[in-house]
N, C-alpha and C positions, 0 to 999 in steps of 0.2 A: 544355420542360418545366422546366430549370431555373429561367425565370422565372417558372410558375405555381409551383414550389417556393418560390421565396423572397418571392412576393405571399401564400402562404398561412402561410409562419412570420410575416411582418409583421403580418396580421389576426388570427392567434392572439394574437400579443403585443400588440396594443394590446386587445382583446376581456379579455385577462388584466389589462391594466392597470386597468380599467374597473371592472371584476371589484372588483379586489382596492382601490382607491382610494375605491370608495364607504363603505364602514363608519370610513375614516378622514377624510374632509372634516373632518369637528367638531374632529378631535384635531389638524388643524393648526393652529389660530385661536390656540395658546397658545406661541408663537414663543421665548417669554423662559425656558421652562423647560429647565433644564439638561439633562433626559435625553428622547428622545421620547416621545412618548405611545404608541407600541406597544412598549416596553421590559419585558422580561422578561412580555412574552405572547404566545398561541399564535403568534403573527404576526413572532415575531424567527424563526421554522423555515421561513418562505415562501417568502424569497430562494431556498435552495438545494433547496428545494421546486422549484421555479419550473426550476431552474437544471439539475435531476436530471431532468425529466420532459421537457424541450425535448431534451437532449441525447440522450435515448432514443428519443425522438420524432421527430427532424430527423437525426440520425446527425452530426451537426456541433459538437462540443464546443468551440469557442473562443465564437462568439456566443451559444450558450447558457448560459456561463458567465458572459459580459457581462451577459445579463439579467439574469441571477440577482443579481448585483452593482448594474445599475443598480434594480430594486426594492427591494433593502435600503438604497439611499441614497435613495430616495423615501420607503420608512417612516421614516428617521435624522430628515430634512431637515422632513418635515412636507410632502413636494411643493413645497417652491421650491427654485426652478430654479439657484439660487446656490451656496445649501445643499448640492445634490446633484450639483454639479459638482465641488465641494472635497471633498467627503467622498469620491469615488470614485477620484479622482486624488492630491489631499494626503494624505488618512489612508488609501488605498485603497493605489494601486499606488505612489507615490513610500514611502508608510511602510513597505510590506512586501518592500522593495526598498531600505529602511536597514536593516530588521535584521540586525544583524550573525550573528545563527544560520543566518535564508534565505540570506544571503549566501555564508555559509561551504558550503550547502548546495551552490547555483548554483555554485562554484568547485569542489568536490567533481564531481561531475556532468562540468564541461568538461574537468576533468583526464582522468578516466575515458574520457570520450569518445574521449580525444587517443591514450591509453594502448589502446583497443579499435581506435582508426583504424592505430598503430602495429602492434601484433598482426598487423591483417590487410596492412597495406601489406608486410612482413617476410614474412611466409608462416604464421607461427604457428599462425592459425587454420585457413589450410588443412592446416599437416602435421598440427595435431590432428585435423581431420578424417578424414585418411587412414588416422593411425594406428587411431583409431577405429574405419575401416570395418573393420579387419581386425580388430577384439575386438567390436565392436556389431553381431552380425548380424539383429537384427529391429528392427521398430518398439518390439515390449515392452522391448526393452532400450536403446535412445535413451532409453526416455521414465523407464526403471528411474533411467540414469545421472545423468539429467536429477534427479530426485529426491533420491537420494544426493547428489550436490552440492550443491543446496539444504538437505542435512538438516547438510552438513559447513561450511557459512559461516553461520555463526548468532551473526556480532557484531552484524552491523546490517543491516536489512530494504533499506534502499539499495543497499547496497556487495551483499549477495546477490542482488538483482534483474539489477543491472547486470552484476556478472560470470558468474553461472551463463549469463545469456543469450547474454554473448559468448563463453562458452567454446563452450555447448552448441549454440546456433542451427547451426552447422555439420550438424553431426550430426543433427539431427531434421530440418533440410532432406535429408538425403541418404536419410533413411527415410521420407520424405512424411508428414510429421509436422506441421499444417497450426499456422499462426502461432498461430492462438487457442490449441490448446492448453496450445502451449509457455509461453504466456504465463499461463495458468491452474498450470501446474506450477511457474513460479518462483514466482507471487504465492502460491502455497497452501505454500509452504516456505522463505516472506520474513517473515512477520509469524507465522505461526500458530510458526515456531520460534523465533524469537527471543522469543514471550515466554513459551517454556521455557526458554530456555536461560540461569542464573544469572550467565553471563558472557556479558554483551551490554548494549548500548544501553538497551536496552527493561529490561531489568532493576535499570538505573543510575536509569531514568525513574520507573519503579512506586516502588521505595524510597527515591525523592526525594517523595515523594506522600503516605507512609504519618506522617504527624507523630506522636513522640511513641512510635513504637515501633519494633523492629528489624525496618526495611524488609526488608534482604535473605531475614532469616528467616521471614518472613512470605511472600515473593517464593517462597520453596523451597517452604512447607508449604502454599500455594496452586496448585503446579504439577499434582498430581493431580486436580485439583479443575476444573483450566482445559478443560472435557471440548471447547471449539468446537475448539481448539486441535488435541487430541491426534485427538479427530473428525475433524478435517480432514483429517489428516497420513493416516489411516485410509482415509479414503476417497478420495483420491487412490491409492495404491497399490491398493487397491482396483479403481478402475476402470480399472489400466492392465492387471491380472489377468485381469480379467472381460472385457476388450476389447467394450466396449457402450458406446456414447453418448448421449446424449438430449437433447433441448431442439435450441437451435441449433447447438449443438457435434458434433453429427451431422452436421451438412451442413456443415458446414467437415473436419469430419473424412473424411469420403465423398469430398467434393471435390480431398481433399488426397492420398488415393489415385488420384487419378485424374491426378495431378498438378500442381493447383491449392494452393497453400499459403495463399492469400489468402483467395478466397472473395469479394472485393470489390473495387470499383474502386477503394476509397481504400488508398493504397500509400505510407503518409508517409515511409518506410524504402528504398522502391523502388531511390534511387540509392546507396545503402550494398551492395547485395550486387554494385556492378563491383567494388566494392575487396577483397573479399573473396577474390579469386585468388589476389592473394600472389605471392610472390618464390617459384621455382622451391629457392630455397638454404635456403628458412627450415625449421628444427628444432621437433619437439615442444616442446623446452626453453625455445625463443624465447615460450613461451605461460607452460609451466610456470615458469619462472622468474620473470617479471614480475607472475605471480597470485601466485605464493608471498611476494613482494618485499612485494606489495601489501598482503595481510593482513598479515604481522610488521609491516610500518610503520604499519597501520592500528592494529593490538594496543598499539604502543609510543607511536602520537600518544596514543590515546585513553587510557592510565594516566598518561602524559605530563601533559594537562590535570587529571587528576585528586591530583596530587601525589605521583605513585610515586618520583621522583628526589628528592623532595625530602623521602622518608623514613617517608611513608604507604605501608601493605600491599598488597599486590596486590589483593586483593577490596574494601576500602575506596577506592582510587583509581580502579577500575573503574565504582563504585558513584555516585564523586562526576564522572566526567568530564563533558567537555563533549564529544557528538560530533560537534557540528559544526565545530569548532576541530580535532578529534581526526583525524578523517576526513580535513580539509584537507591539514594537517600529513602523512600517512601518506600520503596518495595523490599529494604531492606528490614525497615523495622514491622512492614505489614507479616513479614518470616518471622521474625523474634515474635511479636504477638500471637503468631498462628502457631509456633513450636510451643509459645508457653500454655495456651488454651489447650491445648493437646494435652499435654503433662499435667494440666491442672486437675482434668476431667479424667486422667489416667485411661485415655482407650489409646494412647503412645507413649514408648517409653524414650526419655532422651537418644539413647542409642539408636532407636529404630527410626529417631525423628533425622539423625544424623548419617543414615543408612539412603536417605532419600536424596543425600545431597549429588551423589557421583549418577543415582540413575534420573534425577533431572536436569544435571547436565548431561548427559547423555540423549535425552528425549527432544533436546533444543540443538545437537549438532548440526542436524539438516539445514535447520535454520540460521546457524550463524554461517554454517559453510556458504550456502549460498549469498547470506549479506557482505562477505568477504568477498565473495568474488566480484558481486555487483559494485560494492564500492570501488575495486580496482577498475574496474572498465570506466564507472565514472572518469577515475583515475587519468584514465588515458585520453578519453574524449574531452578532460577540463585540460589537457598538457597538450594536445591539440587546437585550443581557440574556438572551442563549439561556440560558449557562451557571446564571442566577440563576430563569431559568422552570423548568428543569428538576431545579435542587435545591430549589425551593420545594414541586414535582409529589413528588418522592423524598419528600420529612419529611412530607408529608401521608397517605402508602398505611404507613410503615415501621410504622403502631402493631400494627393488626389482622391483618396478614397476616405476621408474622413465617418462619412455615415458607416461604411460596410467596416470601420475600423473593428468595431469590436469582435465581428465575425470573424476576422482574419486575423484578430489576435487569438480567438479561441482557438483557433488552426494550428497556428504556430504553436502556442501552449502547449497543444495536445501532443504536435509531434517532438517536440523540445523534452515532454517530461516522458514522452514513451521512450525516447530512445536514449536518453539519461537516465530513466528511474527515477528521476528525483522530481519531488515536487516543490519544495523549498529551494531547488536550485533553479526551477524554471521562474519562479517568484522573484527571487534575487535578482534575473535577467533581466525581466519583462517590466515589473513591474516600475524601478528608476526611467525606463523610458518611455513608459505610458506617462509618468508623472511629469517628463521633461515635456514632452509631445503637447500635451495638453495645459500646461503652466500657467496661469492669468489668461487661457483663453475661455474653451466650453468645459466647466466642472461639473457638468452634469456628467456627458459624455466622459469625462474623466473617468468618472465612479466607476460607468459601463463599461468602462475598456480596461480597469483594475480589475471589473469579477468578474470581464472575460477570460482576464490574467488566471486567476484563481480555478476560473472552471476549466479552460483549457488543462492547469497541470496537473488537477484531481483527475479531467479523464485521459489522460496520457498516463496518469500513475498505473489508474484503476486497470488498463490494459495490458501495460506491461510486463513481462516475464523477469525482468531484472529489476522490479519496483520493489524496496522494503517495505512499502505497505502490503503488496499482493504477498510476499513473502511472507508477512506475520498473518494475513488469513490463512494461507495454506497450513501453517503450523498451526495456530488456532482451531482449525478445523480438521487440523489430523490428513490432510489432504495430497494426493499427490500431486506438487506443483506444474507442473503442465499441463495436466487434469483444469484445474482451478482456473489456468489463463485462457483453457482453449474452450472452456464451457461459458465463461466470464464475457469473453471476446463479444459473442454476438449481442449479447445483452447491453453492453459496453457502448458499440457503436449504435445501436439505436439511439438510444438514450443522445448520443452526442451529434446525431443526425437533426435530430428533432430541438436540440439546445441550439445548434448552428444557426437552423430557421428562426428561430426566436429570437438572435442577435444580430442579425439581422434586422426583426423591425424594433428590437431596441432602438438600435443605431441609428431611425430614423424616427421613431417617434419622442424614444428617448423619457420613456415615463414606465415606471414597473405596472403601473395599473391597468396599461394596454399590454405590454407584453409578455408578462407572466401568462393570465389568463389565458391570451393565445397558445403559448405553451404547453399549458397543463390543456385545453381543448386538442392540440395535435398529439398530444399522448395518450389521450383517452380514445379518439381514434385510432393509432395504433395498437392501442390494447384492445380494440374491438376487431381489428384484424385479426391480431395473433390469434383472438377465441375463434374467428370463424375459420380462419384460414388451418387452426394445427389441431387434432383432436385432443380433448379435454383426457388428462389421467385419469386412472379409475383411481376413486375412492377407496378408502380401507373398507 
């Protein structure tokens, strides 16, 4: 069976390569041109489309991402062997792993993996699970508690995903919530929450892209128009309360009620379960204190990088912070506090703490690998001029569709973020264009359109298999990544459809007091239809 699948994948890739190569063979002749012939054309979006399609078809993410990288390198080099290889490895893998921001994120992941291992080994997670078992009596309660914790951790989406996952995983497992549903709850309260929180790494990023304007003020004014983020949170809570699922998520949840929380043979984190038993001496404070110290230290680390301790005010420091460096500094000191706590309480020796270092690193290897491949694929897309292609397309439609422009921008943001797997990159491309289009004309429509950029970027990021936040949600829930993407996609598309209609309304009425209630009513109607059409899940 595996052999046939391998042959089928090889055949599919060969046919795809030939098809894609046909229109580009004449373009490979001009080797001396600095930019590739496919630069700033639709071909720039083909590599991520290939990677995403293969990942969803084959259910195997590593080879699918590499095929997308290979296609991008072939386009870039004009199908020359040497140029393809050097672009993949020198410009791609080595380049992204030499980037200080990326390295900071990887260090942050490793430290979080170590902290999770420590909390599991000492029994803090198990103690919290026992405590939660006394206070959380149902699946609905476990899911709502996960959402509430996700709403509370709005500083950064990476931090949100891994923290919520490590804290709530034992609780949701006890109440037979599938790992796919847990990953959906985490993902839906990560980026969608950060993008409407004025004090977050996302607010800092968006503010930096609004040149010549008060970025933070515009961010705050855009919050009521961020329909996708607001309606996603509404969808999450609504789906929990109506106790109905649809699509492949329904299969996962039905199987979870029977005791199988995975519904798949692919269990990349299965070995981590053996570490979650923990020491009987562990108490809830062995989980709470490390998490609180992590939150406090990460906030301090981020404002430190923004110059807070050099005289800059808190809000400005947060808006100018370097999330990568701040999270590394904060997580490191959070780790030091955690180790010191366990040694003072004598629940772990220093040697036992150090034994968790390689174990924590090992637990994050799947996420690190997928992130590295995804970053490399983004490098291929950037080198083919995807940003320039989208910018030109946006400017060409800005003229006669002013009232429809927010909805159009939302769709463009969705497509671009889905193809590239990055929200922040999508902000960087679209927001300056929107500011230029509406400069000194219609400020209110500019605010709505900037919000449409943010909403579309989060939506595409939410749907994309190569998104770093989606990868982090899978890691936090310890869920097979492709399972998470395939189960979440129908839910995200439902919210995207409602958001698109709401942005059309907003483009004409240009006030959140009318547009947002319209979106909420539409979302309630959708939830009612889901409740009527799909069967209820049996309660415990």
